[in-house]
Every structure is written in C-alpha cells, then in structure tokens.
N, C-alpha and C positions, 0 to 999 in steps of 0.2 A: 445329845442335843444336835438337831440339824443345823447346818450352817445357814446363815441368813441368805436368802436369795437376792440376786442382783436386782436393783430397781429397774423397771422397764425403761428402755430408751425412748426419749421423746422424738417423735417424727421431725425430720428436718423441714424447715419452712421452704416454701416455693422459691424465695429469693436466695436462700443458701444453696439450693440445688442448681439454680440457673446461673449463679454468679461465676462458677468456674468455667462455664460454657460461654457466657456472654463476654467475659473479659478478653479471652483470646480472639473472639470474633471482632470485637471492637478494635483491638490492636491491629488485626489483619486489615480491617477497613481503612484505618488511619495510614498504615504503611502503603496500601494500594493507592490511596488518594495522593499521598505524598510523592510516590514514584511516578504516578500519572501526571501530576502537576509539573514535576521536573522535566519529564519527557516532552510535555506540551510546550513549556517555556523554551526548551532547547530547540524544538522544531520551529517554533515561531521566530526565534532569533536567527535560525538558519534561513528562513524565508525572507526575513527583513534585511539580510546581509546583501550589500552591494559590492560587487567585485569590480575593481578598477584597473585599467592598464592604458598605457599610452603617454602622450606628452602633457606636460603641465604648463605649456606656454600660454601667455595671455591671449594671443591671436591663434585660435585653434578651432576645430570643429568637435563639438561634444556629441557623442552617439549614446543615447540611452536605450539599451536593448533589454527587453523583458521577455522571458520565456512564458508564453501564454498556455501552451499545451504541448505535451509530449505524446506522440503517437507511436507506441512501441511496435504495434503490428505493421504500420507503414514505415517504420524505421526513420522517422523524421520528427523534428520539433518545429513549432510555429513561434517565430521570433517577431515581436512588435518593436519597431525601430522608430525612435524620435530623434531627429537631427536638429542641432542648435549651433549655428556659427557664433563664435565669441569674438569680442574685441573688434578689430578693424575688418573682420571677415563677414560681419553681419550688420544688418540694419533693423530698425524698429525692435530693439531689445532682443535681437537674435531670432526673430520670427521669419526673416527672409535673408538670403545671401546677397552679397553685393555683386556677384557675377555667377555665371552658370556653375553649379556645383555637381560634381560626379563623385559618388561614393562607391568605390570598388570593394568587393567582399572576397572572402576566402573561397577556396574551391568547393568546400562543403556547403556553402550558402548558394541557393539557387537564384541567381540573378543579382545584378548591380542596381544601384539607385541613382537616379538623375533628377536634379531640381533646377528649374529655371531661375534666372537672376531676377531679383526684386519681387518674386512671387512668394506668397506665404507657404511655409513648409508644412506639409501634412504628414501625419504618422503613416508609416508603411508596415505591412506585414510581409515577412519573407520566411521561406522554408529552409531548414538546415538539415542536411542528411546526417544520419547517425551511423556509426560503424561499431563493430564488435558486439558481442552479446546476442542473445536470442530471446524472444518472448516466451519460448517454451521453457525457459528457466524461471518463469514466474513462481514465487515473488522475489527471487534472488537474482533477477536479470539486471545487468548493468550495460551501459553504452558509453561510447566516446565520440567526441567530435571537436572541432575547433572553429572559432569565429574570429574574423579579423576584418579591419576596415582601413582603407587608404583613401584619402580625399584629394581631389583636384579642384581648385577654384580658379576659373578663368584659364584653364590649361596648365596651371602651376600647382605642384604638390604642396599641401599645407599640413600642419600637425593635426593629429587626431587623438582624442581620448575617448575610450569606451567604458561605459558603466553598465554592468550586467546585474539583473535581478531576476527572481523566479516567482511566478504567480501560480504554478501548477502544484497543488497541495499533494498530489499523488506521487510526485517525484522530488528527489533532492538533487540539486545541481551544485557541484563543486567546481570552481573555476580557478585556473592557475595561469599567470602570464607565461607565455612560451617564447616570446621574441625578446628583442632588446628593450630596455626601459622606455624607449621612445616609440615603440611599435604597439599599436592597439590590437594585440592578438591574445586571445585567451583559449586555453585548452579546457574542455568541459568533460567532466565525469558525471554521468547521469545514472541514478539508481532509484529504486523505489524508496519512498519516504519511510521514516521510522514507524509512523502510525499505521501505514498500510502493511508493513512487514509484521508488526505485532498482531494485527488483526488476522492476517493470513495464517500465521503460526497458530493462533488461537482457534481458527477454523479447523486446522488439521487435528489439533488436540481434541476438539469436540467430536469430529468425525470418528476418531478412534475410540473415544469414550462411549459414543452411541453404539458402535459396532461391538465393543466389549460388553455393554449392557445386554444387547440382544443375544450375544453368545452365551452369557451366563444364564439368561432366561431360557434359552433353548436347551442348555445342559440340564437345568432343573426339570423342565417338562419331560424330556426324553428319559431321564434316569428314574423319575418317580412314577412313570406310567400314568400320567394325568389324562391321556386321551386328547381329544380335540377341545382345546380351551379357546373358545372363539375370541374373548377379549384379548388374550395374549397374541393370537394370530393377527387380529386387527392392529394391535400396537406395532408388531413387527412390520406389517405391510405399510402402515403409515410412516414408520421410520425410514423404510426403503425409499419411498417417494419424497418424503420431506427432506431427506439428505440431498437429493438432486436439486431441489429448490434452494436449499441453503447454500449449496456450492455456487449457484448462479448469482448469489448476492455478493460474491467476491469483488472488491473494487478493481477497476481497470479492465474488466471483461477479459479474463485470461482464456486462451483457447483450450480446447480439449487436448489432453496429452501433455500438459505442463507439469512442473514439479509438484504442484498442489495435488494433481490427480494421482500421480504415481507414488507420492509419499503417503497419501491418506484416502482420497475420495474413492478411487477405483477399488482399492482393497476393502474399504469399509462397505461399499455396496456389495462386493462379492461375498464377504462374510455374512452380511445380513440376508442376502438372497439365499445362500446355502443353508443358513439356520432356519429360515422360513420353510424351505422345501423339506428339510430334515424333520422339523416338528410336525408338518402335515403328514408325511409318510408314517412316522412313528405313531402319531395320534390315530390315524386311520387303522393301523394294525392293532393297536391297543383296544380301540372301540370295537372292532370286529371280534377280537378274542373275548371281550366281556359279553358281547351279545351271544356268541356261541356257547359260552359257559352258562348263561341264563336260560337257554332253551332246554326243555325237558328231554 
C-alpha cells in the first residue's frame, strides 16, 4: 500500500511574505528619524548657546557679538556687535553712553569701535581674521581665532562683559574664556557644523556607490559579450556628468582639490570614465566580430 502523499502546501498570503521585509524597514526608519531628531536638537542647542566672559559689575559695558557668516576661503568671520552701557555708564535704558565710548578689540579683529556721547548706539559689523586650518581640508577643516573687548568711557577704563552667539548654520563655534575672569576675551574654535559634515560624508558614500554600480555594469557587459548596449552607455555617460553636478551641490562651495574630491569625487569620476571607455571599445570589437561571422 502506497504511503499517503503530503497535502499540498497553501501559498503564503501577500501580507505574510511582505511582513518580514516591512518590519525591519519600519524599524530602520524609526531609528533613522530618532537619530536625526537627536542630532538636530543637539545642533539647535549649540546654536542657541551664548558664551559669556568678562565682568559682572553693575556699571559695565555689555557687548553682544553674533557670528553672522564664516568665510573659510577668505579666512575671516563677520561679527555683528551690539554695545549696551549698563548702570551709570548709560542713559535712556542703555541706548546711549554718558560720555565718548571707545571699544578696543583684539589683534584678530579688524578695527576698533568708537561711539559719541549721548548719541544712540548703532549695531556695527566687524571682521575677525581666522588662523589655522585650510579650506582644502573640507569638510574636516577647522579654524581658530580670539575676540576680546576693552572699553574706555570718557578716557577711563570701564568693565566689559561679552556675550557671543552664532547664527551661521554651516559652522559650529566653540568659545572658551582665555583671560582672567574680569577680561572679556574668548578663544574661538570654528569647525563645520554636524549637519554639513554628515551631508558631505553621505555625498562621498553616494559617489563611491555610483562608481561601484557603473563598474559592476561594465564588468557584466564586457564579460558577457553584449556588444554596444546603448541604454547602458547612456546611463554611464549620464552618471559621469550627473556626479559633477551633484558635487557642486556641496554646501559651503568647497574648492576643487579638497578632501571631498580626493576621497571620493575625482576617483569616482575616473572609474566611471574608464568603465565607459572600456565598454565602448569592447562593444565595438564584439559587434565587428559578430558582423564578420554573419558575412558569407
């Protein structure tokens, strides 16, 4: 007697097939959003941080300095300065000094500030030179500088307090008091922001991924003797030119020859260009051999 045959298996439903795929994707999305939210909050807190140095006396001059823009190519940053005399040093709620006010700055700051007595104080923009680092290290370039303020009111030195903040989202600014507790001097460390660094590294990974894709496609076409496959050649040529446009979207306008180029862009372009030439030469030879074989 023949053994009973196994009952036919029921086909799995579409939901049962997709569930093991969708669950890891959903978990990955949640983790990516959570990490992104944490990084965004941390960067927002860094931007909102106000670094303070100097005197806490009641009669003092407050200097609110805000980094408006960092010019890595010109090796300088633009600092917007708002001066407010407090206590007996100011009048009209600190909008004007009671005597001529001169605000001396550190050597890295290009120019001192002078304000007339009893005149409304206006916001001034000053340039600060950066030292160290090079823009060719983009996106890992870092710079240093220092800012300091000393005030004279009516020819006499008065206490100063400086409060520094950052409005340039492409750079992170870390400030540390470098003088005595009564001196309004801050040492600045300037580096690319976390979001810019993540995006630049992502760009390098994408460049290598595209170059690898073209390399795999070229290997397949040349080893299988496919001849001239025009859609594949169009895709490779489009990738070659699209990669250059993609590189130009890097924030901060990095110069040619920076780390981004030597780590990814130039090599990816070289690989894609060589693959395109190789596929064309191999395809032409294959096509000619096939045509010769078909001739009587």
